[in-house]
mmCIF file as gemmi writes it, N, C-alpha and C atoms, coordinates in Angstrom:
data_model
loop_
_atom_site.group_PDB
_atom_site.id
_atom_site.type_symbol
_atom_site.label_atom_id
_atom_site.label_alt_id
_atom_site.label_comp_id
_atom_site.label_asym_id
_atom_site.label_entity_id
_atom_site.label_seq_id
_atom_site.pdbx_PDB_ins_code
_atom_site.Cartn_x
_atom_site.Cartn_y
_atom_site.Cartn_z
_atom_site.occupancy
_atom_site.B_iso_or_equiv
_atom_site.pdbx_formal_charge
_atom_site.auth_seq_id
_atom_site.auth_asym_id
_atom_site.pdbx_PDB_model_num
ATOM 1 N N . MET Axp A 1 ? 0.913 -1.4 0.594 1 0 ? 1 A 1
ATOM 2 C CA . MET Axp A 1 ? -0.19 0.15 -0.563 1 0 ? 1 A 1
ATOM 3 C C . MET Axp A 1 ? 1.011 0.784 -0.486 1 0 ? 1 A 1
ATOM 4 N N . LYS Axp A 2 ? 0.313 2.544 -0.197 1 0 ? 2 A 1
ATOM 5 C CA . LYS Axp A 2 ? 1.168 3.183 -0.675 1 0 ? 2 A 1
ATOM 6 C C . LYS Axp A 2 ? 0.489 4.873 -0.464 1 0 ? 2 A 1
ATOM 7 N N . LEU Axp A 3 ? 1.242 5.175 0.437 1 0 ? 3 A 1
ATOM 8 C CA . LEU Axp A 3 ? 0.464 6.307 1.721 1 0 ? 3 A 1
ATOM 9 C C . LEU Axp A 3 ? 1.235 7.367 1.559 1 0 ? 3 A 1
ATOM 10 N N . LEU Axp A 4 ? 0.878 8.746 1.115 1 0 ? 4 A 1
ATOM 11 C CA . LEU Axp A 4 ? 1.471 9.996 1.498 1 0 ? 4 A 1
ATOM 12 C C . LEU Axp A 4 ? 0.929 10.761 2.514 1 0 ? 4 A 1
ATOM 13 N N . MET Axp A 5 ? 2.177 10.804 3.566 1 0 ? 5 A 1
ATOM 14 C CA . MET Axp A 5 ? 1.867 11.66 4.448 1 0 ? 5 A 1
ATOM 15 C C . MET Axp A 5 ? 2.273 13.646 3.759 1 0 ? 5 A 1
ATOM 16 N N . VAL Axp A 6 ? 1.609 14.037 4.078 1 0 ? 6 A 1
ATOM 17 C CA . VAL Axp A 6 ? 1.993 15.585 4.326 1 0 ? 6 A 1
ATOM 18 C C . VAL Axp A 6 ? 1.918 16.068 5.288 1 0 ? 6 A 1
ATOM 19 N N . ALA Axp A 7 ? 2.887 17.16 5.73 1 0 ? 7 A 1
ATOM 20 C CA . ALA Axp A 7 ? 3.121 17.539 7.165 1 0 ? 7 A 1
ATOM 21 C C . ALA Axp A 7 ? 4.478 18.192 7.019 1 0 ? 7 A 1
ATOM 22 N N . ILE Axp A 8 ? 4.579 18.853 8.168 1 0 ? 8 A 1
ATOM 23 C CA . ILE Axp A 8 ? 5.863 19.872 8.424 1 0 ? 8 A 1
ATOM 24 C C . ILE Axp A 8 ? 6.822 18.873 8.969 1 0 ? 8 A 1
ATOM 25 N N . PRO Axp A 9 ? 8.226 19.239 8.32 1 0 ? 9 A 1
ATOM 26 C CA . PRO Axp A 9 ? 8.802 18.648 9.62 1 0 ? 9 A 1
ATOM 27 C C . PRO Axp A 9 ? 9.493 19.097 11.093 1 0 ? 9 A 1
ATOM 28 N N . ASN Axp A 10 ? 8.593 17.973 11.422 1 0 ? 10 A 1
ATOM 29 C CA . ASN Axp A 10 ? 9.366 18.232 13.317 1 0 ? 10 A 1
ATOM 30 C C . ASN Axp A 10 ? 8.922 17.158 13.759 1 0 ? 10 A 1
ATOM 31 N N . HIS Axp A 11 ? 9.43 16.748 14.57 1 0 ? 11 A 1
ATOM 32 C CA . HIS Axp A 11 ? 9.574 15.176 15.871 1 0 ? 11 A 1
ATOM 33 C C . HIS Axp A 11 ? 8.919 14.835 16.065 1 0 ? 11 A 1
ATOM 34 N N . HIS Axp A 12 ? 7.629 15.031 15.966 1 0 ? 12 A 1
ATOM 35 C CA . HIS Axp A 12 ? 6.238 14.325 16.045 1 0 ? 12 A 1
ATOM 36 C C . HIS Axp A 12 ? 6.088 13.574 14.883 1 0 ? 12 A 1
ATOM 37 N N . PHE Axp A 13 ? 6.223 14.083 14.151 1 0 ? 13 A 1
ATOM 38 C CA . PHE Axp A 13 ? 6.11 13.388 12.293 1 0 ? 13 A 1
ATOM 39 C C . PHE Axp A 13 ? 7.362 12.323 12.435 1 0 ? 13 A 1
ATOM 40 N N . PHE Axp A 14 ? 7.824 12.604 12.736 1 0 ? 14 A 1
ATOM 41 C CA . PHE Axp A 14 ? 9.38 11.565 12.914 1 0 ? 14 A 1
ATOM 42 C C . PHE Axp A 14 ? 9.485 10.678 13.108 1 0 ? 14 A 1
ATOM 43 N N . GLN Axp A 15 ? 8.806 10.593 14.641 1 0 ? 15 A 1
ATOM 44 C CA . GLN Axp A 15 ? 8.19 9.816 16.114 1 0 ? 15 A 1
ATOM 45 C C . GLN Axp A 15 ? 7.625 8.629 14.986 1 0 ? 15 A 1
ATOM 46 N N . TRP Axp A 16 ? 6.286 9.166 14.474 1 0 ? 16 A 1
ATOM 47 C CA . TRP Axp A 16 ? 5.404 8.488 13.518 1 0 ? 16 A 1
ATOM 48 C C . TRP Axp A 16 ? 5.561 8.367 12.622 1 0 ? 16 A 1
ATOM 49 N N . VAL Axp A 17 ? 6.192 8.681 11.444 1 0 ? 17 A 1
ATOM 50 C CA . VAL Axp A 17 ? 6.504 8.305 10.564 1 0 ? 17 A 1
ATOM 51 C C . VAL Axp A 17 ? 7.591 6.198 10.063 1 0 ? 17 A 1
ATOM 52 N N . ASN Axp A 18 ? 8.399 6.838 11.174 1 0 ? 18 A 1
ATOM 53 C CA . ASN Axp A 18 ? 9.868 5.825 11.666 1 0 ? 18 A 1
ATOM 54 C C . ASN Axp A 18 ? 8.729 4.54 12.111 1 0 ? 18 A 1
ATOM 55 N N . GLN Axp A 19 ? 7.704 4.665 12.999 1 0 ? 19 A 1
ATOM 56 C CA . GLN Axp A 19 ? 6.677 3.491 13.188 1 0 ? 19 A 1
ATOM 57 C C . GLN Axp A 19 ? 6.688 2.524 11.917 1 0 ? 19 A 1
ATOM 58 N N . LEU Axp A 20 ? 6.634 2.846 11.085 1 0 ? 20 A 1
ATOM 59 C CA . LEU Axp A 20 ? 5.313 2.131 10.189 1 0 ? 20 A 1
ATOM 60 C C . LEU Axp A 20 ? 6.704 1.83 8.7 1 0 ? 20 A 1
ATOM 61 N N . GLU Axp A 21 ? 8.632 1.844 9.259 1 0 ? 21 A 1
ATOM 62 C CA . GLU Axp A 21 ? 9.383 1.648 8.5 1 0 ? 21 A 1
ATOM 63 C C . GLU Axp A 21 ? 9.213 0.182 8.034 1 0 ? 21 A 1
ATOM 64 N N . ASN Axp A 22 ? 9.31 -0.916 8.82 1 0 ? 22 A 1
ATOM 65 C CA . ASN Axp A 22 ? 9.007 -2.214 8.597 1 0 ? 22 A 1
ATOM 66 C C . ASN Axp A 22 ? 7.403 -2.624 8.766 1 0 ? 22 A 1
ATOM 67 N N . ALA Axp A 23 ? 6.213 -2.053 8.024 1 0 ? 23 A 1
ATOM 68 C CA . ALA Axp A 23 ? 4.95 -2.466 8.449 1 0 ? 23 A 1
ATOM 69 C C . ALA Axp A 23 ? 5.269 -3.095 6.619 1 0 ? 23 A 1
ATOM 70 N N . GLY Axp A 24 ? 5.5 -2.433 5.873 1 0 ? 24 A 1
ATOM 71 C CA . GLY Axp A 24 ? 6.005 -2.923 4.063 1 0 ? 24 A 1
ATOM 72 C C . GLY Axp A 24 ? 5.101 -2.441 3.482 1 0 ? 24 A 1
ATOM 73 N N . HIS Axp A 25 ? 4.837 -0.808 3.602 1 0 ? 25 A 1
ATOM 74 C CA . HIS Axp A 25 ? 4.365 0.204 2.461 1 0 ? 25 A 1
ATOM 75 C C . HIS Axp A 25 ? 5.386 0.946 2.652 1 0 ? 25 A 1
ATOM 76 N N . ASP Axp A 26 ? 4.745 2.223 0.834 1 0 ? 26 A 1
ATOM 77 C CA . ASP Axp A 26 ? 6.076 2.544 0.073 1 0 ? 26 A 1
ATOM 78 C C . ASP Axp A 26 ? 5.206 4.325 0.947 1 0 ? 26 A 1
ATOM 79 N N . VAL Axp A 27 ? 6.344 4.149 1.909 1 0 ? 27 A 1
ATOM 80 C CA . VAL Axp A 27 ? 5.497 5.796 2.006 1 0 ? 27 A 1
ATOM 81 C C . VAL Axp A 27 ? 6.303 7.601 1.576 1 0 ? 27 A 1
ATOM 82 N N . TYR Axp A 28 ? 5.369 8.467 1.256 1 0 ? 28 A 1
ATOM 83 C CA . TYR Axp A 28 ? 6.246 9.161 0.742 1 0 ? 28 A 1
ATOM 84 C C . TYR Axp A 28 ? 5.707 10.171 0.985 1 0 ? 28 A 1
ATOM 85 N N . TRP Axp A 29 ? 6.716 11.396 1.463 1 0 ? 29 A 1
ATOM 86 C CA . TRP Axp A 29 ? 6.287 12.401 2.608 1 0 ? 29 A 1
ATOM 87 C C . TRP Axp A 29 ? 6.49 13.89 1.384 1 0 ? 29 A 1
ATOM 88 N N . PHE Axp A 30 ? 5.359 14.116 1.123 1 0 ? 30 A 1
ATOM 89 C CA . PHE Axp A 30 ? 5.603 16.138 0.866 1 0 ? 30 A 1
ATOM 90 C C . PHE Axp A 30 ? 5.344 16.793 1.618 1 0 ? 30 A 1
ATOM 91 N N . ASP Axp A 31 ? 6.722 16.805 1.766 1 0 ? 31 A 1
ATOM 92 C CA . ASP Axp A 31 ? 6.957 18.662 2.658 1 0 ? 31 A 1
ATOM 93 C C . ASP Axp A 31 ? 6.385 20.079 2.395 1 0 ? 31 A 1
ATOM 94 N N . VAL Axp A 32 ? 5.26 20.438 3.529 1 0 ? 32 A 1
ATOM 95 C CA . VAL Axp A 32 ? 4.715 22.104 2.792 1 0 ? 32 A 1
ATOM 96 C C . VAL Axp A 32 ? 5.416 22.232 2.491 1 0 ? 32 A 1
ATOM 97 N N . THR Axp A 33 ? 7.021 22.821 3.755 1 0 ? 33 A 1
ATOM 98 C CA . THR Axp A 33 ? 7.614 24.105 3.687 1 0 ? 33 A 1
ATOM 99 C C . THR Axp A 33 ? 8.804 24.059 2.947 1 0 ? 33 A 1
ATOM 100 N N . ASP Axp A 34 ? 8.845 23.538 2.121 1 0 ? 34 A 1
ATOM 101 C CA . ASP Axp A 34 ? 10.057 23.218 0.886 1 0 ? 34 A 1
ATOM 102 C C . ASP Axp A 34 ? 11.266 23.195 1.462 1 0 ? 34 A 1
ATOM 103 N N . GLY Axp A 35 ? 11.415 23.538 2.891 1 0 ? 35 A 1
ATOM 104 C CA . GLY Axp A 35 ? 12.523 24.604 3.236 1 0 ? 35 A 1
ATOM 105 C C . GLY Axp A 35 ? 13.791 22.836 3.653 1 0 ? 35 A 1
ATOM 106 N N . GLY Axp A 36 ? 14.755 23.072 3.458 1 0 ? 36 A 1
ATOM 107 C CA . GLY Axp A 36 ? 16.13 22.841 3.53 1 0 ? 36 A 1
ATOM 108 C C . GLY Axp A 36 ? 16.676 21.526 2.787 1 0 ? 36 A 1
ATOM 109 N N . PRO Axp A 37 ? 17.386 20.708 3.102 1 0 ? 37 A 1
ATOM 110 C CA . PRO Axp A 37 ? 17.801 19.693 2.789 1 0 ? 37 A 1
ATOM 111 C C . PRO Axp A 37 ? 16.998 18.133 2.834 1 0 ? 37 A 1
ATOM 112 N N . LYS Axp A 38 ? 17.256 17.666 2.492 1 0 ? 38 A 1
ATOM 113 C CA . LYS Axp A 38 ? 16.133 15.964 2.483 1 0 ? 38 A 1
ATOM 114 C C . LYS Axp A 38 ? 16.753 15.988 4.367 1 0 ? 38 A 1
ATOM 115 N N . SER Axp A 39 ? 14.911 15.463 5.275 1 0 ? 39 A 1
ATOM 116 C CA . SER Axp A 39 ? 16.082 14.782 5.878 1 0 ? 39 A 1
ATOM 117 C C . SER Axp A 39 ? 16.663 13.516 6.012 1 0 ? 39 A 1
ATOM 118 N N . SER Axp A 40 ? 17.983 13.262 7.157 1 0 ? 40 A 1
ATOM 119 C CA . SER Axp A 40 ? 18.69 12.387 7.329 1 0 ? 40 A 1
ATOM 120 C C . SER Axp A 40 ? 17.701 11.813 8.534 1 0 ? 40 A 1
ATOM 121 N N . LYS Axp A 41 ? 17.167 11.95 8.977 1 0 ? 41 A 1
ATOM 122 C CA . LYS Axp A 41 ? 15.89 11.168 10.25 1 0 ? 41 A 1
ATOM 123 C C . LYS Axp A 41 ? 15.115 9.9 9.876 1 0 ? 41 A 1
ATOM 124 N N . ILE Axp A 42 ? 14.764 10.291 8.058 1 0 ? 42 A 1
ATOM 125 C CA . ILE Axp A 42 ? 13.634 9.069 7.954 1 0 ? 42 A 1
ATOM 126 C C . ILE Axp A 42 ? 14.444 9.192 6.101 1 0 ? 42 A 1
ATOM 127 N N . GLU Axp A 43 ? 15.315 8.021 6.192 1 0 ? 43 A 1
ATOM 128 C CA . GLU Axp A 43 ? 15.72 8.771 4.869 1 0 ? 43 A 1
ATOM 129 C C . GLU Axp A 43 ? 14.993 7.574 3.948 1 0 ? 43 A 1
ATOM 130 N N . TRP Axp A 44 ? 14.689 5.539 4.77 1 0 ? 44 A 1
ATOM 131 C CA . TRP Axp A 44 ? 13.581 5.204 3.684 1 0 ? 44 A 1
ATOM 132 C C . TRP Axp A 44 ? 12.579 6.237 3.121 1 0 ? 44 A 1
ATOM 133 N N . VAL Axp A 45 ? 11.818 6.8 3.768 1 0 ? 45 A 1
ATOM 134 C CA . VAL Axp A 45 ? 11.055 7.287 2.946 1 0 ? 45 A 1
ATOM 135 C C . VAL Axp A 45 ? 11.662 8.2 1.645 1 0 ? 45 A 1
ATOM 136 N N . THR Axp A 46 ? 10.202 8.181 0.437 1 0 ? 46 A 1
ATOM 137 C CA . THR Axp A 46 ? 10.579 8.81 -0.37 1 0 ? 46 A 1
ATOM 138 C C . THR Axp A 46 ? 10.093 10.26 -0.185 1 0 ? 46 A 1
ATOM 139 N N . GLN Axp A 47 ? 10.791 11.321 0.003 1 0 ? 47 A 1
ATOM 140 C CA . GLN Axp A 47 ? 10.841 12.572 0.558 1 0 ? 47 A 1
ATOM 141 C C . GLN Axp A 47 ? 10.329 13.512 -0.982 1 0 ? 47 A 1
ATOM 142 N N . ILE Axp A 48 ? 9.573 14.2 -1.274 1 0 ? 48 A 1
ATOM 143 C CA . ILE Axp A 48 ? 8.942 15.166 -2.335 1 0 ? 48 A 1
ATOM 144 C C . ILE Axp A 48 ? 9.381 16.297 -2.067 1 0 ? 48 A 1
ATOM 145 N N . LYS Axp A 49 ? 10.338 17.012 -2.719 1 0 ? 49 A 1
ATOM 146 C CA . LYS Axp A 49 ? 10.787 18.164 -2.246 1 0 ? 49 A 1
ATOM 147 C C . LYS Axp A 49 ? 11.893 18.687 -3.818 1 0 ? 49 A 1
ATOM 148 N N . GLY Axp A 50 ? 11.294 20.112 -3.769 1 0 ? 50 A 1
ATOM 149 C CA . GLY Axp A 50 ? 11.612 21.383 -4.953 1 0 ? 50 A 1
ATOM 150 C C . GLY Axp A 50 ? 10.405 21.481 -5.533 1 0 ? 50 A 1
ATOM 151 N N . TRP Axp A 51 ? 8.719 21.897 -4.692 1 0 ? 51 A 1
ATOM 152 C CA . TRP Axp A 51 ? 8.053 22 -5.495 1 0 ? 51 A 1
ATOM 153 C C . TRP Axp A 51 ? 7.462 23.314 -5.623 1 0 ? 51 A 1
ATOM 154 N N . LYS Axp A 52 ? 8.209 24.407 -5.295 1 0 ? 52 A 1
ATOM 155 C CA . LYS Axp A 52 ? 7.657 25.053 -4.703 1 0 ? 52 A 1
ATOM 156 C C . LYS Axp A 52 ? 8.753 25.697 -6.099 1 0 ? 52 A 1
ATOM 157 N N . LEU Axp A 53 ? 9.291 25.815 -6.503 1 0 ? 53 A 1
ATOM 158 C CA . LEU Axp A 53 ? 10.483 26.249 -7.744 1 0 ? 53 A 1
ATOM 159 C C . LEU Axp A 53 ? 10.019 25.87 -8.701 1 0 ? 53 A 1
ATOM 160 N N . LYS Axp A 54 ? 9.003 25.424 -8.99 1 0 ? 54 A 1
ATOM 161 C CA . LYS Axp A 54 ? 9.139 24.287 -10.328 1 0 ? 54 A 1
ATOM 162 C C . LYS Axp A 54 ? 9.272 24.56 -11.439 1 0 ? 54 A 1
ATOM 163 N N . TRP Axp A 55 ? 8.415 26.226 -11.357 1 0 ? 55 A 1
ATOM 164 C CA . TRP Axp A 55 ? 8.18 26.981 -12.877 1 0 ? 55 A 1
ATOM 165 C C . TRP Axp A 55 ? 8.965 28.365 -12.633 1 0 ? 55 A 1
ATOM 166 N N . ASP Axp A 56 ? 11.332 27.943 -12.535 1 0 ? 56 A 1
ATOM 167 C CA . ASP Axp A 56 ? 11.791 29.35 -11.91 1 0 ? 56 A 1
ATOM 168 C C . ASP Axp A 56 ? 11.961 29.175 -13.524 1 0 ? 56 A 1
ATOM 169 N N . PHE Axp A 57 ? 11.347 31.014 -13.87 1 0 ? 57 A 1
ATOM 170 C CA . PHE Axp A 57 ? 11.593 31.061 -14.996 1 0 ? 57 A 1
ATOM 171 C C . PHE Axp A 57 ? 12.244 32.988 -14.563 1 0 ? 57 A 1
ATOM 172 N N . PRO Axp A 58 ? 13.323 33.371 -15.899 1 0 ? 58 A 1
ATOM 173 C CA . PRO Axp A 58 ? 13.207 34.839 -15.9 1 0 ? 58 A 1
ATOM 174 C C . PRO Axp A 58 ? 12.498 35.722 -15.465 1 0 ? 58 A 1
ATOM 175 N N . LEU Axp A 59 ? 12.801 36.651 -14.359 1 0 ? 59 A 1
ATOM 176 C CA . LEU Axp A 59 ? 11.289 37.724 -14.184 1 0 ? 59 A 1
ATOM 177 C C . LEU Axp A 59 ? 9.997 37.27 -13.816 1 0 ? 59 A 1
ATOM 178 N N . ARG Axp A 60 ? 10.873 36.186 -12.824 1 0 ? 60 A 1
ATOM 179 C CA . ARG Axp A 60 ? 9.673 35.782 -12.467 1 0 ? 60 A 1
ATOM 180 C C . ARG Axp A 60 ? 8.713 35.996 -10.622 1 0 ? 60 A 1
ATOM 181 N N . SER Axp A 61 ? 10.399 36.495 -10.316 1 0 ? 61 A 1
ATOM 182 C CA . SER Axp A 61 ? 9.993 37.826 -8.998 1 0 ? 61 A 1
ATOM 183 C C . SER Axp A 61 ? 9.092 39.005 -9.358 1 0 ? 61 A 1
ATOM 184 N N . THR Axp A 62 ? 10.048 39.861 -10.43 1 0 ? 62 A 1
ATOM 185 C CA . THR Axp A 62 ? 9.025 40.439 -11.217 1 0 ? 62 A 1
ATOM 186 C C . THR Axp A 62 ? 7.666 41.179 -11.133 1 0 ? 62 A 1
ATOM 187 N N . ILE Axp A 63 ? 7.226 39.494 -12.367 1 0 ? 63 A 1
ATOM 188 C CA . ILE Axp A 63 ? 5.679 39.911 -12.669 1 0 ? 63 A 1
ATOM 189 C C . ILE Axp A 63 ? 5.005 39.099 -11.193 1 0 ? 63 A 1
ATOM 190 N N . LYS Axp A 64 ? 5.91 38.239 -10.169 1 0 ? 64 A 1
ATOM 191 C CA . LYS Axp A 64 ? 4.725 38.412 -9.22 1 0 ? 64 A 1
ATOM 192 C C . LYS Axp A 64 ? 4.576 39.176 -8.637 1 0 ? 64 A 1
ATOM 193 N N . LYS Axp A 65 ? 4.979 40.525 -8.371 1 0 ? 65 A 1
ATOM 194 C CA . LYS Axp A 65 ? 5.448 41.599 -8.14 1 0 ? 65 A 1
ATOM 195 C C . LYS Axp A 65 ? 4.59 42.896 -8.363 1 0 ? 65 A 1
ATOM 196 N N . LYS Axp A 66 ? 4.161 42.531 -9.74 1 0 ? 66 A 1
ATOM 197 C CA . LYS Axp A 66 ? 3.165 43.064 -11.186 1 0 ? 66 A 1
ATOM 198 C C . LYS Axp A 66 ? 1.985 42.795 -10.89 1 0 ? 66 A 1
ATOM 199 N N . VAL Axp A 67 ? 1.968 41.518 -10.38 1 0 ? 67 A 1
ATOM 200 C CA . VAL Axp A 67 ? 0.608 41.335 -10.767 1 0 ? 67 A 1
ATOM 201 C C . VAL Axp A 67 ? -0.25 41.323 -9.049 1 0 ? 67 A 1
ATOM 202 N N . ALA Axp A 68 ? 0.838 41.666 -8.549 1 0 ? 68 A 1
ATOM 203 C CA . ALA Axp A 68 ? 0.345 42.104 -6.572 1 0 ? 68 A 1
ATOM 204 C C . ALA Axp A 68 ? -0.313 43.165 -6.476 1 0 ? 68 A 1
ATOM 205 N N . LYS Axp A 69 ? 0.703 43.852 -7.548 1 0 ? 69 A 1
ATOM 206 C CA . LYS Axp A 69 ? -0.246 45.337 -7.717 1 0 ? 69 A 1
ATOM 207 C C . LYS Axp A 69 ? -1.655 45.69 -8.437 1 0 ? 69 A 1
ATOM 208 N N . ILE Axp A 70 ? -1.82 44.743 -9.355 1 0 ? 70 A 1
ATOM 209 C CA . ILE Axp A 70 ? -3.161 44.987 -10.125 1 0 ? 70 A 1
ATOM 210 C C . ILE Axp A 70 ? -4.331 44.505 -9.259 1 0 ? 70 A 1
ATOM 211 N N . ILE Axp A 71 ? -4.346 43.028 -9.306 1 0 ? 71 A 1
ATOM 212 C CA . ILE Axp A 71 ? -5.059 42.939 -8.214 1 0 ? 71 A 1
ATOM 213 C C . ILE Axp A 71 ? -5.217 43.319 -7.114 1 0 ? 71 A 1
């Protein structure tokens, strides 16, 4: 069974997920903060990182600032 965990990286989350290590599940973690490197506390979990800047193109920040002023 595949499990998708959506959470922030904190101590309680890591403890809870580590209980599933030998349960035979494919565990995926979507880090909602998308900050920092991959966690070494749960290396057996597939971590989904790098989603915030999926479309990093030239002038991205300038366009975002101008659109915010229009709206």
